N, C-alpha and C positions, 0 to 999 in steps of 0.2 A: 544559572544554577551552579556554576563552578566558581565559588567565591574566592578561592585561593588564586586562581588565574586572573580573575577580575582585578584583585588588589595589585597583583604583580604588574599588569598592564597599565593600570592607573599610575602607579609609582614611576614606571618607565616614561610615561607621557609627561608627567610633571617635571621629571629630571631633564628631559630633552627640552621642554619649554623654557626652563630656567636658563639653560645654556644659551638658547637663542636670544632671549630677552637681554641678557647681560652683554651680548656682543652687538646688539642693534637697538639701542635705546629709542631711536626716532620712530621705530616701528610701533611703539606704544601709542603714538598719536594717530595712527591709521586704523580705519575700520575695515576688517576683512569680511566682505559679504559672503565669501565662500565658506567661512568657518561656522558651519551649521551645528547647532545643538538641538536637543529635543525641545527646548524652550522657544527657540526662534525659527525652527524649520517649518512647522505646520501652519503656514500662512496663505498658501495658494492652492487652487484646485489640483494643479499638477503635483503638488506635494502629497495630497491625498492619494492620487493615483499611483505614484511611485511607491508610497508606503505599503499599499495593498499588493503591488507587484512583488515587493520583497517577501511577502508572506508565502507566496507560491514557491519561491526558490528553494526552500528547505526540503520540499518534497523530493527533489532530485538527488540530494546528497547520498542516501543509502543505495542508490542505483549505480554509483561509481564502482567500477570493477577492474580487476587486473590480476596480477600474479599473487596477490594476497586474497583473492576471492572478492566478494561483495556483500555488503550488509543485507541486501534484499534477499539473499539466499537463506537467511537464518530460518525463516518460517517454512521454507521448502525442505531443508534438511531435517527439520523437526518432525516431518510427517513420516519419515522412513521410506519415502517413495523416490528419493533423489540420490544420485551417486556422483562421484567426482574422481578425476584423475590428477587433480592439482595438489601435489603432495605438500607444497609449502603453505597452502592455505589452511593453517592449523585451526582457525576459527570454524571453518566448515566441518572439520573432523570432530571438534569438540561437541558440536550440536548433533551431527549425524550419528555419532557413536554413543550419544547420551552421556557424555563426560563433560558437559558444559560447566563453566565456572563464571564468576562475576568479572574475570579479567578478559572475557571475550570482547574483541574489538568491534564485532558487529553490533552487539548491544549498546556499546558506548556511542557508536556512530548514530544509531537510531535515536537513542535518548537525547543526545546533544542536539542533533539536527531538528528533531521535532519540538523540543522545548525552545529552540531558537525561533522556530516558526510561530509557536505560541506567544513568545515574547513580542515578536513583530505584530502579531494580531492584536495583542493587548494594547500596544501603542497606537495602532490605527483606530481601534474601537474607542480609545480614550480621547484621541486628539482630533479626529475628523469632524466631530460635531462642533468644534471650535472654529472651523474654517468657514469663511463666507464663500459659498458656492451654490450651484444649482442643487436644490433640495432633493430632487429625484435621483441625481447622480450620486449624491452623498449617501442616500439610502441604499442604493444598489452597491456601492463600494463597501458600506458597512455590512450588507448582506453577505458579500464575498468573504469579508474578514471573519464574520461569525461562522460561516460554513467551514472555512479552513481551520479555524481554531477547533471546531467540533471534530473535524477529520483527524487532526493531530492527536487530540485527546482520545478519540476512539481507538486509534492504533496503539497508543501507549497503555491505555487501561487494559486492553486485551492481552498485550504482551507481558506487562510487568505487574499488573494487578493492584498494587498498593503504591500509588504515585501522588506527588504533591499536586494540588489544584491551585494554580496561580492565575488570577484574573485581572490583575492590575500591572501597569509598568513597574519594573523593579529598579531601584537604585541602591547604593551602598547603605542608605539610611532606612530602607524598607524593612518592615517587620517580616516580610516574606522572603528575605534574602536567604534564609535557611528554613524553608517551609516544612511543615509537618506533612505526613502522608494523609490523604483524605479518605473518608469512607467511599468505597467504590461506587455506591449508589449516588453519592453527591456528584461524582464525576459524570456519571450517566445523566443525571438531572441537568447539569450544565450543557452537555452535548445536545440534549433534547431542546433546551431553551435556546441555544445558539442556532440550531437548525430551524426552529420555529421563527426566529427573527429573520433568518435568511429566506424562509418560505414566503414571508410577507414583504420582501424587499423590492418587488417589482422586476425580478430577473426574468429574462426570456426563457421559454421552455428549452431551447437549445442555443448554444453560443458556438458557432463554427470557429471562433478564434481560440477556443479552448478555455475560456474563463468559466467560472462557476455559473451554472444555469439552474433554472427551476427543476428541470429533469434530474440534475445531479443531486439537488437538495432532497427532493422527495425519494429518490432511489436510496440515498444514504439513510434517510429516516427509516425507510422500510428495513434496511439491514440492521440498523441500531435496535429497532423494536424486536426484530427476530432474535437478535443476540440477547436482549434483556428477557425475552420469554424463556430462554434456556439458562444454562449455568453461566456465572455463579449466582445471578439474582433470582432465577427461577420464578419469573412473574407470570408465566403460564398463559392461559387462554386469552386473557384480556390483551396481552401484548402481541400474541399471534394475530389477533383480530386487527390491531393497529398496523402491524406489518403488512397484512393482506390488503388493508384499505389503502395504504400509501403506495404499495406496488401496483395496485389496480388503477390508481390515479395516473401513474406513469403509462401503464398499458392503454388505458382509455383515452389518453391525450392524443394518440395517433401520431405522435412525433417520432417514435423510434420503431425500428424493426430489425430483425436478424439479417445479417449478410446472407446472400445467396450461397456463398462458398467460404471455406475457411481461409483461403488465400488472402481475403480482404482483411483478416485479423492482423496481418503483418505487412500491409500495403501502405506506405506513407501517404499515398493520395487519398486514403480513407480516414485520415485523422479527424477526430471530432465530429464525425457525421454518422448517420444511419444507426449502426449498433453501438458505436463508441459514444457513450453518454458523458464520461469524464475521463480525462487522460492527463498524465504528467507530460508537459510540453518539452520537446527538443526541436532543434533546428540544425540541419546540416551546415557545416562551416562556422556555425555560431555557438550553439550549445549542443554538443554532439553526445549521443547516448553511448558511452563506452562500455556499457554492459554487453554489447555485441561480442566483445572478445571472450566473455566468460561462457558463451554457449557454443563456441567452436570446439570441435574435438581436438584433443591434445596432440599438437605437432603432426597432423595428417596432411599438411600442405594443401589445403583446399581453399584457403581464404587469402584475400588481398591484405588482411590485417596481419601485421608482423607477429602479434601476440596471439597464438592459438593455445589458450590456457586449459581447455578441458575442464572448466570450472564447475559445471553442473549439467547433468543430464538425467533422464528417467531411468530407474531400475528396470531391468528386463521383466521382472515379475509384474510390475505395474503396467508397462506398455503392452504386455502380452495378455493382460487380464480383461481387456475390453471384450464386450459381447461379440460373438461371431458376426461378421458382416458390418460392424461399426466403421463407418467411413473415417472417423477420427483416428483410428488405429492404423490406417493404411499409409503407405510411404508418402512422405511429403504432404501430410495433412496436419497432424499435431507433432509428429516425430519424423526423423529421417535417419536411415542407417547407411546410406551411400551418398557420395557426392563426387563431383569431378575434381581432378587435380588442378591446382592453380596455374601450372605451367602448360597444361594440355587439357582443355575442357572436353576432349573426347575420351580421356582416360578416367575410368570410374574407380573410386577409392572406397573400399569397405571400411567403415568407421569403427566397427567393433562395439557399437552400443546404440541406444535410442536417444538421439540428440533432439533438441527442442526446436522444431520447425516453426511452431506457432509464434515464436519470438524472433525469427531469423529474417533480417533485412537482406534479401538476395542481391539487390543491386549493390549495396555497400560491400557485401562479402565478396562479390565477384569482380567489382570494378573500382569503386571509389574509396573503400575503407573509411567512409565518412557517412554514417547513417543519418537518415532523416525520420526515423521511426519514433513515435511516441510510446509511452508506457501506459497501458490501459489500467484504470483504477475501477471504473464501473462500466460494465457492458450490459446491454439489454438482456442478454442471456441470463445474467445473474438476477435481474429483476423478475424475469419469468419464473425462474426456479425458486426465488424467494416467495413469490405469490403462490406458486403451487404448494410449497411446503406449509406456509402459514395458513392458507385457505383449507388445506386438508386437515390441519390440526383443529381448526374451528368447526368446520362443516362436514368433514369426511370427504370421500371422493365425490366431486361434483364435475359437471361438464367443463366449468371454467378451469378447475385445477388440472383436469386431463388435457385441456387445450394448451395450457401453458407448458407443461412438461413435454407433451407430445410435439410441440413446435421444435423443441430442442432435439428430440429423437428423430423427427422427420428429416431435419437437415443432416443428421448422421446416417440416414437411410436405414433406420430401424423401425420395426413395427410399433404401432401405437400401443400404449398401455391401456388396458380396459378391464373392467369387472374385477377389480382388486379390492381387498378389504382396506380399511383405513391404515392398519399397521403395515400391510404389504406395499401400499402406495407410498407411505412415508419412507420406507427404505429404498424403494425404487427411485424416488426423488433425490434422496441422499446420494445414491450411486451416480445419478446424472450430475450432481454438483461435483463429485470427486473427478469424474471423467471430463466434464466440459470445462471446468474452471481450474484444472491442474496448472501449476507453475505460473499462477497469477496472484500469489500471496493470498489465497482464500482458504485452502484446504485445512491448514493447521487451526485457523480460527473456528472452522466448523467442528473439528475434532474437540476443541476445548468447550465450545458452547453446548455440544451434544454429549460430551464425555464418552464419545464413541470413536473407534478407529475401524477402518475397513481392512479386512483380511483379504488380500488380493488372490490368495490361493483357494480359500474356501468360498469366496464371493459373499461373505457374510460380515455383518457389523458385530463388533464385540466391545466390551468395556475398554475405555482408554487405559486405565491403570491395569497393567498386566498384559497388554497387547505386545506381542513380539514382532519386531521388524523381521522381514524375510532374511536379513543378513545377520540376525542374532540378538541385538540389544532389546531390552524389555522396558516399556514405559513405566515410570513411577509417578506418584502423585506430584512430585516436585516439578515434573515436566509440563504441568498445566500452566506454569508461568516461566518466564525467563528471569535470570538473576538481575537485580539492579546493579549497574556497573560499579566496579570497585571504587573508581575515582569519585563517583557521585556520593557514595556512602562516606568516603573519607572527607570530602569537602563539606558535606552537610551531615553533621552528627545527629540530626533529628531523624534521619532515614534508618529504617530497620530492614535488613535484608530478607528476601523471601525465603520461606522455609526450605531447607534441604541444600542451600548453597552456602 
């Protein structure tokens, strides 16, 4: 996507190559079998596998965190429910205080990483059919590639709204080198088409290795349909019905269930099983999730990590707004306010805020400083809440809708919902989404598709535009999208910036 940079690097490569050839003419007579190009690489089954593995890698990039914050925080600060003590992470404050600009590095990281993933998916989708290999394996690999392309586009379309739709491998000669922005509905149509291909690819319902599974495909389809039912497409009841049907297929598969306790949400031994339908994969000592440093209180000396950044935590208004008796709001369930000192584990430190326990790798924080925790993308809890909401929109309160949302409430040790009107059940389900899925990059997307925000003081939903965060800023229409990164607009003159930026 960044054409200026591409030309620069190609020029550098050609210059370096000319120097090497002039000093070693006999090298011209040798064939270098390791000098892979797109044209000669895709010849073996292992090339197909490695190309698909490369598509997954870009999912991890926005999770990289440190003293500059982390791009994954962007959609959390945009909810008004997150706070930070990390003064130098200016990108966090731009979003949090609703002063965001197209120069925000978080948006650039996400845009570049996800289009890199799309580029790798396009290459695999184009080239794997040309490889002589087991047809069933090829179909499964293509299913993974289509799912991942759909996931990247689903993230990008919801964040940036008006994005290029690129479906073929790109070269300097490609017509799509500087692509136009697509109609958002065309992007959603590709997402659905990709997920339909993945759904028919023979994938297992669950894959404990963390690869794309049928459960992940159907769960994402349900979430896509739910989004299309709301804003900006407003496809309404027909798409709520599709969302309910796909979520119900996941429920009826009997493959997934809720964890018995919240501790399992951040237990590395529970990766890719039970409630965890699809996750971004990390591995201690190999690919380490350094977002752990961003959820440590700022310089409270509680962690084995040297960088205690205080990068993100919950506002007190949000953490204290849970229903009385809600287990999730109790200490060391979703949040924690105290911890032990790293030099004396018998000494308790008051942290001065509500930090995110549901993402906290306790072993890494207290002993190894080398986490083995994955990042959850799709949990079974999300599927249950998607079904409950979509089913209620189509059929009103039913036993099945109540069962789904009450499973979430039962684990939180709350009374079952019952005898509610369709409208009251709708908002009760929304509240469960806000409380259950917080700090998992879900809430802002719900705000945008519903055009609603949750007032944690009144416990009521109100219009997105005009909603005031508890610390002051007021949402405007422009905050329904993030700005397209400045460098992308400069490099591609066909891009038009989102309104208000």
